[in-house]
C-alpha positions in Angstrom: 20.4 0.1 -15.2 16.6 0.4 -13.9 14.2 1.4 -16.2 12.7 4.7 -15.6 9.2 3.4 -14.4 11.1 2.2 -11.1 12.9 5.2 -10.7 10.5 6.3 -8.3 10.7 3.1 -6.6 7.9 1.1 -4.8 5.0 2.6 -2.9 5.3 1.8 0.8 2.6 4.6 1.8 0.0 6.9 1.9 0.5 10.0 3.3 -2.8 12.3 4.1 -1.6 15.6 5.5 -5.5 16.8 7.0 -5.5 20.7 7.5 -8.8 22.7 8.9 -10.4 22.8 5.5 -8.6 20.9 2.9 -6.3 17.6 3.1 -3.5 16.9 0.6 -3.5 13.4 -0.2 0.4 11.4 -1.5 1.7 8.3 -2.6 5.0 7.9 -0.8 7.2 5.9 -2.5 10.3 4.2 -1.5 12.7 7.6 -3.4 10.3 10.1 -3.5 6.5 11.4 -3.0 4.0 12.4 -5.5 0.9 14.2 -5.0 -2.7 12.3 -6.1 -4.7 14.5 -5.0 -6.5 17.2 -3.0 -10.1 17.4 -0.6 -11.7 20.7 0.3 -14.3 21.1 2.6 -17.2 22.0 1.6 -18.7 23.9 4.7 -16.7 24.2 8.1 -16.2 21.8 10.4 -18.3 23.0 12.9 -21.3 21.8 10.2 -21.6 18.0 11.7 -23.0 17.2 7.7 -20.0 18.9 5.8 -17.2 17.3 8.2 -19.2 13.9 7.2 -18.8 14.2 4.3 -15.2 16.0 4.2 -14.2 12.5 5.7 -16.4 10.6 3.8 -14.3 12.3 0.6 -10.8 11.4 2.0 -12.0 8.0 2.2 -12.8 7.8 -1.3 -9.4 9.4 -2.3 -7.3 6.3 -0.4 -9.7 3.8 -2.1 -7.5 3.9 -4.8 -4.3 2.9 -3.1 -6.0 0.8 -0.8 -7.6 -1.2 -4.1 -3.7 -1.4 -5.5 -2.9 -3.2 -2.0 -1.5 0.3 -0.2 -2.2 0.3 2.9 0.0 1.4 5.3 -2.0 5.0 6.2 -0.6 7.6 7.9 -2.1 10.7 8.7 -0.5 14.0 9.3 -1.8 17.4 11.2 -0.4 20.5 12.4 0.4 20.7 16.2 -2.4 21.2 18.6 -5.3 20.4 16.2 -7.3 17.2 16.1 -7.9 17.0 12.6 -5.9 13.9 11.7 -7.7 12.1 15.6 -10.9 13.5 13.8 -10.8 11.5 10.5 -9.5 8.7 12.3 -12.7 8.9 15.1 -14.5 8.6 11.7 -13.0 6.1 10.0 -13.7 4.2 13.2 -17.2 4.8 12.9 -17.9 4.3 10.1 -15.7 1.9 8.2 -14.7 -1.0 10.2 -13.9 -3.0 7.2 -10.6 -1.1 7.1 -9.5 -2.9 10.2 -11.0 -6.4 9.6 -9.4 -9.7 8.1 -6.0 -9.9 6.2 -6.4 -7.1 3.9 -6.6 -4.5 6.9 -5.0 -1.5 6.7 -2.9 0.4 9.3 -3.6 4.0 10.2 -0.9 5.9 12.3 -0.8 9.3 13.2 2.4 12.0 12.7 2.4 15.8 13.9 3.3 18.4 11.5 1.5 19.8 8.1 1.8 17.7 4.7 0.2 19.8 2.0 3.4 21.0 -0.3 6.2 19.3 -1.4 8.5 21.3 0.9 6.4 20.1 4.0 5.8 16.9 2.8 9.7 16.4 2.3 10.6 18.3 5.3 8.0 15.6 7.7 9.4 12.6 5.5 12.8 13.1 6.5 11.3 13.0 10.3 12.8 10.4 12.4 9.2 10.3 13.8 7.7 9.6 10.2 10.4 6.9 9.3 9.3 5.2 12.6 5.6 5.3 11.5 6.5 3.8 8.1 8.1 0.9 10.2 5.7 0.5 12.1 2.6 0.4 9.5 4.9 -1.8 7.1 5.4 -4.2 9.5 1.5 -4.7 10.6 0.9 -4.7 6.8 3.2 -7.6 5.7 2.1 -9.3 8.7 -1.2 -9.4 7.1 0.0 -10.5 4.0 2.3 -13.3 5.9 -1.1 -14.4 7.2 -2.7 -14.4 3.4 0.3 -16.4 2.5 -0.2 -18.6 5.0 -3.7 -18.9 4.4 -3.2 -19.5 0.3 -0.8 -21.9 1.4 -3.4 -24.1 3.2 -5.6 -24.4 0.7 -6.8 -27.8 -1.0 -7.4 -27.6 -3.8 -6.2 -28.6 -7.6 -5.5 -25.6 -8.4 -1.9 -23.6 -7.2 -2.9 -20.8 -5.4 0.5 -19.5 -4.7 3.7 -19.2 -7.2 7.4 -19.4 -6.1 9.4 -18.8 -9.0 10.0 -15.6 -11.6 8.6 -18.3 -14.4 5.6 -19.1 -12.6 4.9 -15.9 -12.0 5.3 -14.5 -15.3 3.0 -16.9 -16.9 0.4 -16.2 -14.6 0.5 -12.4 -15.1 2.1 -11.6 -18.2 1.1 -15.0 -20.8 -2.0 -16.3 -19.0 -4.5 -13.8 -20.8 -7.3 -16.0 -20.8 -10.1 -15.2 -18.6 -11.2 -19.0 -17.1 -14.6 -18.7 -15.5 -13.9 -20.1 -12.0 -10.0 -20.5 -11.9 -7.8 -18.9 -9.7 -6.3 -15.5 -10.8 -3.0 -13.7 -9.4 -4.4 -11.0 -6.6 -0.9 -10.1 -5.2 3.2 -10.1 -6.3 4.8 -9.9 -3.3 9.0 -9.4 -3.6 11.4 -9.4 -0.9 13.4 -6.0 -1.3 16.9 -8.1 -1.7 15.2 -10.0 -4.3 13.9 -6.8 -6.1 17.7 -5.8 -5.3 19.8 -8.4 -6.5 17.8 -10.4 -9.2 20.3 -10.4 -12.2 16.9 -10.5 -15.1 16.2 -7.0 -14.3 14.9 -6.3 -17.7 12.2 -9.0 -17.2 11.8 -8.4 -13.3 10.6 -4.6 -14.3 8.2 -5.9 -17.2 6.9 -7.9 -15.3 6.5 -5.3 -12.4 5.1 -2.5 -15.1 2.4 -5.2 -16.6 1.7 -6.2 -12.6 0.2 -2.9 -12.2 -1.1 -2.2 -15.7 -3.3 -5.6 -14.7 -4.3 -3.7 -11.1 -2.4 -6.6 -9.5 -1.4 -5.5 -6.0 2.6 -5.4 -5.6 4.0 -5.3 -2.6 7.6 -5.1 -1.9 8.4 -6.5 1.8 11.8 -6.1 4.0 13.5 -8.9 3.9 14.4 -8.6 8.1 10.7 -8.9 8.7 9.2 -11.9 9.4 7.2 -11.6 6.2 10.2 -11.1 4.2 11.7 -13.9 6.4 9.0 -16.3 5.1 9.3 -15.2 1.2 12.8 -15.7 1.4 12.0 -19.6 2.6 10.2 -19.4 -0.9 12.7 -18.2 -3.1 12.2 -14.3 -2.3 9.1 -13.3 -5.2 5.6 -15.4 -4.5 2.4 -14.7 -6.6 -0.9 -15.1 -4.7 -3.9 -16.1 -6.1 -7.6 -15.6 -5.7 
């Protein structure tokens, strides 16, 4: 039986429901959606400075998820409004770092309100939303595959990629000494079939919980994706060190 911390499943995306004067930030897990917070517009949309500050506040609300490795961002706004596009224009103009490098984020738009639990339940059931999740996940995991290949090709006395549950446990759970200059765990990557089929559930759940507590970015990757295929070749679980 899966332990309680994982009943919500694993994080797959962030949903930002942008309205005229507020935005709701939702963490989308494989089983549920969880409200992370709300941001309000201080002023009106016609006020350029107020709108700029509003969009910056949305970016700040997204930062914790981005730092944890959740790089798939779905932006929703009601039909016949430009709220989501206005925000994405702001991101492209002022936050180009979100589109650069192997840690770049993936942004997708969808039509609909996503402020209340009922609205989020409705929007996440749409085929359009599911397709947006799949598209952004494919982009995100391709970035991770690129990062994996770069770490595999590093020539160093240190290992930057660990391939087994035992090696990953040693790096994340048991190696508590901070050694200056030594690589430290940055990403824990697992395929969805490894997560489902691994017999040592308690050990795996404990590892994932400790990785989360230590702010190590944990991503579950579809086995059918190119990144998932590469992970399966390496055993289904990988820890990237930096």
